C-alpha positions in Angstrom: -36.6 -20.2 8.8 -36.7 -16.6 10.2 -34.0 -17.4 12.8 -31.8 -18.9 10.0 -32.3 -15.8 7.8 -31.4 -13.6 10.8 -28.1 -15.5 11.4 -27.3 -15.3 7.7 -27.8 -11.5 7.7 -25.7 -11.1 10.8 -22.8 -13.1 9.1 -23.1 -11.0 6.0 -23.0 -7.8 8.0 -19.9 -9.0 9.7 -18.3 -9.9 6.4 -19.1 -6.4 5.0 -17.6 -4.8 8.1 -14.5 -6.9 7.8 -14.1 -6.0 4.2 -14.5 -2.3 4.8 -12.5 -1.8 8.0 -9.6 -4.3 7.9 -7.4 -2.0 6.0 -8.1 0.9 8.3 -7.4 -1.2 11.3 -4.1 -2.4 10.0 -3.1 1.2 9.1 -4.0 2.3 12.6 -1.8 -0.4 14.1 1.0 0.8 11.8 0.6 4.3 13.1 0.6 3.3 16.8 3.2 0.5 16.7 5.6 1.3 13.9 5.1 4.7 12.4 4.3 7.3 15.0 6.9 10.0 14.6 9.9 7.7 14.1 9.8 7.6 10.3 9.4 10.4 7.8 7.7 8.2 5.2 6.0 4.9 5.8 4.7 2.9 2.8 2.6 -0.3 3.0 2.2 -1.4 -0.6 0.2 -4.6 0.2 -2.1 -3.3 2.9 -5.0 -3.0 0.4 -4.9 -6.9 0.1 -5.6 -7.4 3.8 -9.4 -6.9 3.4 -9.5 -9.7 0.8 -7.6 -12.2 3.0 -9.5 -11.3 6.1 -12.8 -11.7 4.3 -11.7 -15.0 2.9 -10.6 -16.2 6.3 -14.0 -15.3 7.7 -15.9 -17.2 4.9 -13.8 -20.3 5.3 -14.2 -20.4 9.0 -18.0 -20.1 8.6 -17.9 -23.0 6.1 -15.8 -25.1 8.4 -18.1 -24.4 11.4 -21.6 -24.6 9.9 -21.3 -27.0 6.9 -21.0 -30.7 6.8 -17.8 -31.3 4.9 -16.8 -34.3 2.9 -13.4 -36.0 3.5 -11.9 -33.9 0.8 -13.6 -30.8 2.2 -12.0 -31.4 5.6 -8.6 -31.2 3.9 -9.3 -28.3 1.5 -11.1 -25.9 3.9 -8.5 -26.0 6.7 -5.8 -25.6 4.0 -7.6 -22.5 2.7 -7.9 -21.1 6.3 -4.1 -21.5 6.8 -3.4 -19.8 3.4 -5.8 -17.0 4.3 -4.0 -16.5 7.7 -0.6 -16.5 5.9 -1.8 -14.0 3.3 -3.2 -11.7 6.0 0.1 -11.8 7.9 2.2 -11.2 4.8 0.1 -8.3 3.5 -0.1 -6.7 7.0 3.6 -7.0 7.8 5.1 -5.9 4.5 6.2 -2.3 4.5 9.0 0.2 3.7 10.0 3.0 6.0 12.6 5.7 6.0 14.1 8.5 8.1 17.3 10.5 8.1 19.3 7.6 9.6 18.1 4.5 7.7 15.9 2.8 5.1 13.9 -0.2 6.3 12.4 -3.1 4.3 10.2 -5.0 6.7 9.1 -8.4 5.4 6.7 -10.2 7.9 9.2 -10.8 10.7 12.5 -9.9 9.1 13.6 -6.2 8.8 16.3 -5.4 6.3 18.0 -2.1 7.1 20.2 0.1 4.8 22.0 3.3 5.5 22.0 6.3 3.2 25.5 5.3 2.3 24.0 2.3 0.5 22.0 4.6 -1.8 23.0 5.1 -5.4 20.2 7.6 -6.3 16.5 8.3 -5.9 13.8 8.8 -8.5 10.4 10.3 -8.5 7.6 9.5 -10.9 3.8 10.0 -11.2 1.3 8.8 -13.8 -2.3 7.8 -14.3 -3.2 4.2 -14.2 -3.7 2.9 -17.8 -7.1 1.6 -18.8 -7.5 -1.9 -19.9 -10.3 -4.4 -20.5 -13.5 -3.5 -18.6 -12.0 -0.2 -17.4 -12.0 1.1 -20.9 -15.8 1.0 -20.8 -15.9 3.5 -17.9 -14.0 6.4 -19.5 -15.9 9.0 -17.4 -14.4 7.5 -14.2 -11.1 9.3 -13.2 -8.0 7.1 -13.6 -6.2 6.4 -10.4 -3.0 8.4 -9.9 0.1 6.3 -9.1 3.1 8.1 -7.5 6.4 6.5 -6.8 9.5 7.7 -4.9 12.1 5.0 -5.3 15.3 4.7 -3.4 17.8 2.9 -5.7 20.5 1.0 -3.8 24.0 0.3 -4.9 23.2 -3.4 -4.9 20.7 -2.8 -7.8 17.5 -3.1 -5.8 15.0 -0.3 -5.3 12.5 0.6 -2.6 9.3 2.6 -3.1 8.7 4.8 -0.1 5.8 6.8 -1.4 3.1 7.2 1.3 1.7 10.7 0.7 3.1 13.9 -0.9 3.5 15.8 2.4 5.9 13.1 3.8 7.7 12.8 0.5 8.1 16.6 0.3 10.0 16.4 3.7 11.9 13.4 2.5 12.9 15.1 -0.8 14.2 18.1 1.2 16.5 15.8 3.1 17.7 14.2 -0.2 18.5 17.5 -1.8 20.2 18.9 1.3 22.5 15.8 1.4 23.2 16.1 -2.4 21.9 12.6 -3.2 21.4 12.2 -7.0 17.8 12.4 -8.2 16.3 11.3 -11.4 12.9 13.0 -12.3 11.0 10.6 -14.5 7.8 12.6 -15.1 7.1 14.6 -18.2 7.4 18.3 -17.2 5.5 19.9 -20.1 2.2 18.2 -19.3 2.5 17.9 -15.5 0.2 20.8 -14.6 -2.4 19.7 -17.2 -2.5 16.1 -15.8 -2.0 16.7 -12.0 -3.0 20.2 -11.1 -6.5 19.2 -9.9 -5.0 16.2 -8.0 -2.6 18.3 -5.9 -4.7 21.5 -5.7 -3.0 24.2 -3.6 -0.1 21.8 -2.9 1.0 21.9 -6.5 4.2 23.9 -5.7 5.2 21.0 -3.4 4.5 18.5 -6.1 6.7 20.6 -8.5 9.6 20.3 -6.0 9.2 16.5 -5.6 8.8 15.8 -9.3 11.4 18.3 -10.6 9.1 20.6 -12.4 10.5 24.1 -13.0 8.1 26.8 -12.1 
């Protein structure tokens, strides 16, 4: 019984570590393999899902290895393992990147590249996540800040390249210098009230990116 309990605790610790560190590991791989200094901004909108798919994969593998499965279970569990692997790959290899030469949409194994000549305009926007359902009960908890820097293409599609405000500040300088049209979608009058504490000493940079007159 003691040995069984020890094995269960070890598996639970592994599961916890997978859940905590998967996202960080994927971001580290991004930095080494893709990002480095090649791109000004590098956005991975689905990377937060990797920890869920990796955790699910671990759980299903443990079930397959250590439980006696019925005939139906021998079909369902391997299928869930395959789906978890697929979800992990998609969420890991789904990102947008941009530099002075090109805009890249990378989708698993297929990169779609655009030049700045394909751009109609860019837009910047920042807002607080709205509260709904259970979140309304926790009003003391700060609402998550959501920032977007969208590149709108002539074909009608758009690409959000927001990674962090330092990268976007550099990117926005390039946009302004090249006289690309910009639409500022954030309410200027309440900007400092809503986001001064979020940006701190970098508030002037935020003003530049979101079109706030000082």
